C-alpha positions, -999 to +999 in steps of 0.1 A: -302-415+015-293-398+046-284-365+030-316-362+010-339-363+042-318-349+070-293-324+059-272-317+081-255-277+085-217-285+090-192-250+100-159-261+088-129-242+106-098-242+088-073-214+096-051-217+063-046-188+041-070-196+013-072-208-014-041-233-002-025-249-033-010-276-003-029-307+000-048-299+035-062-270+012-073-292-018-082-320+006-104-290+031-126-276-001-127-310-015-144-326+011-168-297+022-179-297-017-184-333-018-205-329+017-225-296-001-237-318-028-247-348-009-276-323+006-257-310+038-254-272+044-215-261+047-197-233+058-162-237+051-143-203+074-109-195+063-087-168+066-078-150+036-041-155+015-029-112+020+004-124+002-012-130-038-040-112-053-079-122-049-086-157-063-115-181-069-118-207-049-136-226-073-121-219-104-088-228-082-097-257-074-118-267-108-149-271-090-181-259-099-201-233-076-227-249-055-254-233-032-253-251-003-219-246+001-207-209+020-168-196+021-164-167+050-132-150+054-119-144+082-114-105+090-078-112+101-047-098+092-008-086+109+018-109+117+013-147+123+004-142+161-019-117+154-038-136+124-038-169+147-057-152+177-077-133+154-089-162+134-098-182+173-118-150+182-135-154+152-143-190+154-153-185+186-179-163+176-185-179+149-193-218+162-219-200+191-237-176+171-273-172+160-280-195+137-256-219+146-242-253+130-253-288+135-221-298+135-181-278+140-157-300+122-121-294+121-084-305+117-072-278+139-066-290+172-065-260+185-096-247+173-115-282+184-096-278+219-113-237+223-148-252+210-145-279+240-134-251+264-172-240+259-203-258+280-219-282+258-253-263+263-238-230+245-220-247+209-227-275+189-214-306+188-175-308+181-161-329+154-122-334+152-101-352+123-069-357+132-038-366+105-014-378+130-008-381+168+006-340+178+032-344+198+051-367+172+046-351+145+057-317+161+090-336+174+095-349+139+087-322+113+124-306+123+144-334+112+121-342+083+114-299+071+139-279+066+119-246+073+098-267+109+113-253+146+119-278+170+091-276+196+104-267+233+091-293+258+064-270+272+050-266+234+047-306+236+029-308+272+005-279+260+003-307+225+002-337+248-029-320+266-048-308+235-047-344+216-059-363+251-083-341+257-098-331+219-099-376+223-116-380+253-137-345+247-152-346+209-183-354+203-171-370+174-135-385+162-122-388+129-087-405+115-075-411+082-062-444+089-065-470+110-030-474+123-034-439+135-068-449+155-050-480+170-019-457+185-041-429+198-063-456+213-033-469+230-026-437+243-054-422+254-078-454+257-110-464+238-136-441+226-170-445+209-184-423+179-151-427+159-147-427+123-115-437+096-121-422+068-092-418+041-083-392+021-096-389-013-097-384-053-117-371-083-123-403-100-118-403-137-130-433-158-094-448-186-094-418-209-122-398-190-124-371-161-145-371-134-171-347-113-164-331-088-180-354-063-160-380-076-181-394-097-171-405-133-181-384-165-170-380-203-136-371-208-131-334-205-097-337-193-078-308-189-045-300-210-014-289-187+004-258-183+042-261-198+066-270-171+096-252-166+134-253-147+140-231-123+154-201-149+117-203-164+127-219-197+107-243-209+114-281-202+130-304-226+097-322-232+072-298-225+070-277-251+041-255-262+014-261-236+016-302-249+033-324-225+036-354-249+064-373-231+090-399-243+085-437-234+096-442-203+083-411-177+083-420-136+063-392-121+062-378-083+035-350-073+033-334-044+059-319-015+095-319-017+104-319+021+128-347+031+101-369+045+085-375+010+116-391-001+121-373-039+161-378-029+152-418-030+136-420-066+161-396-081+188-421-068+163-446-081+163-428-117+204-426-117+206-463-121+174-466-150+191-447-180+161-451-196+137-438-171+132-398-176+116-381-140+087-359-141+083-340-103+053-319-102+055-292-070+078-276-051+081-233-044+110-221-059+116-201-028+117-229-006+150-252+002+141-285-007+132-281-045+170-261-049+181-294-032+171-315-052+176-299-087+214-296-069+213-336-059+200-343-099+231-325-110+258-345-085+237-376-099+242-370-135+212-372-141+197-332-147+188-334-177+164-363-181+145-347-146+118-319-153+109-301-124+080-282-128+074-261-101+045-255-085+013-262-106-024-259-096-046-286-079-070-291-115-037-292-134-021-318-113-037-351-132-035-334-164+002-342-155+001-377-136-016-393-168+013-384-190+039-406-175+045-440-175+049-450-137+040-431-102+065-432-076+053-421-035+082-431-022+078-423+018+110-435+038+100-450+074+096-420+097+073-410+121+048-390+104+046-418+070+047-451+091+011-453+102+001-419+100+002-400+067-033-415+040-010-398+009-037-373-008-014-382-035-019-419-036-054-416-044-047-391-076-021-419-086-048-445-082-074-427-101-046-412-129-042-447-141-009-459-141+013-484-124+025-474-090+055-479-071+053-471-033+067-471+005+060-507+015+043-487+047+019-499+069-004-464+059+003-475+023-008-514+033-039-504+042-052-489+007-023-513-017-018-550-019+015-559-038+015-570-066-018-568-071-026-527-068+013-519-070+045-524-068+057-523-025+095-519-023+112-513+015+111-475+021+144-455+017+157-481-010+169-468-043+178-500-056+146-517-046+127-488-063+149-482-096+147-521-100+108-518-097+110-491-124+126-511-148+105-540-139+072-518-148+086-504-178+100-530-192+065-552-187+035-531-199+013-559-192+020-559-157+020-521-158-015-523-171-027-547-145-018-530-117-030-499-128-062-512-141-066-530-104-056-494-087-080-479-106-111-497-098-101-500-062-100-461-062-136-459-067-142-466-031-129-434-021-143-408-043-147-377-019-184-385-025-176-417-004-153-397+017-184-373+023-211-401+028-185-417+057-188-381+073-223-377+074-232-413+093-202-399+118-227-366+120-263-383+124-247-402+154-233-366+170-262-343+162-288-373+175 
């Protein structure tokens, strides 16, 4: 194993409040931890969460401390622009200071572009991880996320220039889907030292749990906290901290943004009277949670849909395992069609439950229809409802699909992700 003989010193730059409950934070921490477990020396450089009391990131993400993972918090504060400039200055100093790393790793386009502006003799190699073609994502977001603002033409030009520069000059490049790698090559031309490295999951055997590096261990299941409605009352099937749902529960976990398709799932549930919905995620202060609750009321299904609101990352698997079917209803969009590698897709596969997902190219890179999941046309509530009815009515099929997905996800553990990344790091430091 490379890690045993040739450990790499990695500095990972993440200009995010930390610990962050969103997929970005989860993926960042899991990736860094898995690299440390494999023997590399990792420094994760983040900024503080000034809105909440300090929290232990290891406890927050349900991970044991590791001596080779060091978390540095940038001393930044003030308004957003001041925090950003402060973090960039911190990153520049950390990246080129004494005892610098062998590799600078980031999924922040601005940080990558800044680092590449310094002469190669003064900095380590830069590896950038792309989660989407930046100008397209920025243009699409205002139509998909209520709080996003439409970018100006000058901002889009800057993003296009940065994207091309990082593609051209970064010593290593990572994409999370093959479709994204192909799109970037089409726009900017071919390049070497590129790796397609999907997101990952903690791998659990049936009835068991996982190690933090994604490998199976004996059962140490997490008991989920009780789910609450918007008023803070315990939900109709989560009493006293025990989430034991009746048969026919369709689960969803993740963001509630419009481009996630939860509205399609609600319309599908309205077509299946025997089904109940369990929607895990969403902030009470964000408009999407209220929008979806109002939609459930309008559809007449509010009594059989539970919205848990935000839960800590380590609690999510326990909720997933108490669903009968898990839904990934992404609509067709510039973000989800080719670019996204949903973290929850791999979490669903690891949960050992039957999956229904939108039939999109990015999803088909991982799942095959009727083999690992049922794939339905994106945005089609009728087809999604029919698939829900089919799986709830055919437990043999549901079990077969769940078992196949759970077997396949073994190749997508965080340890496997770290292994794929270290192969690229080896190339750039040689």
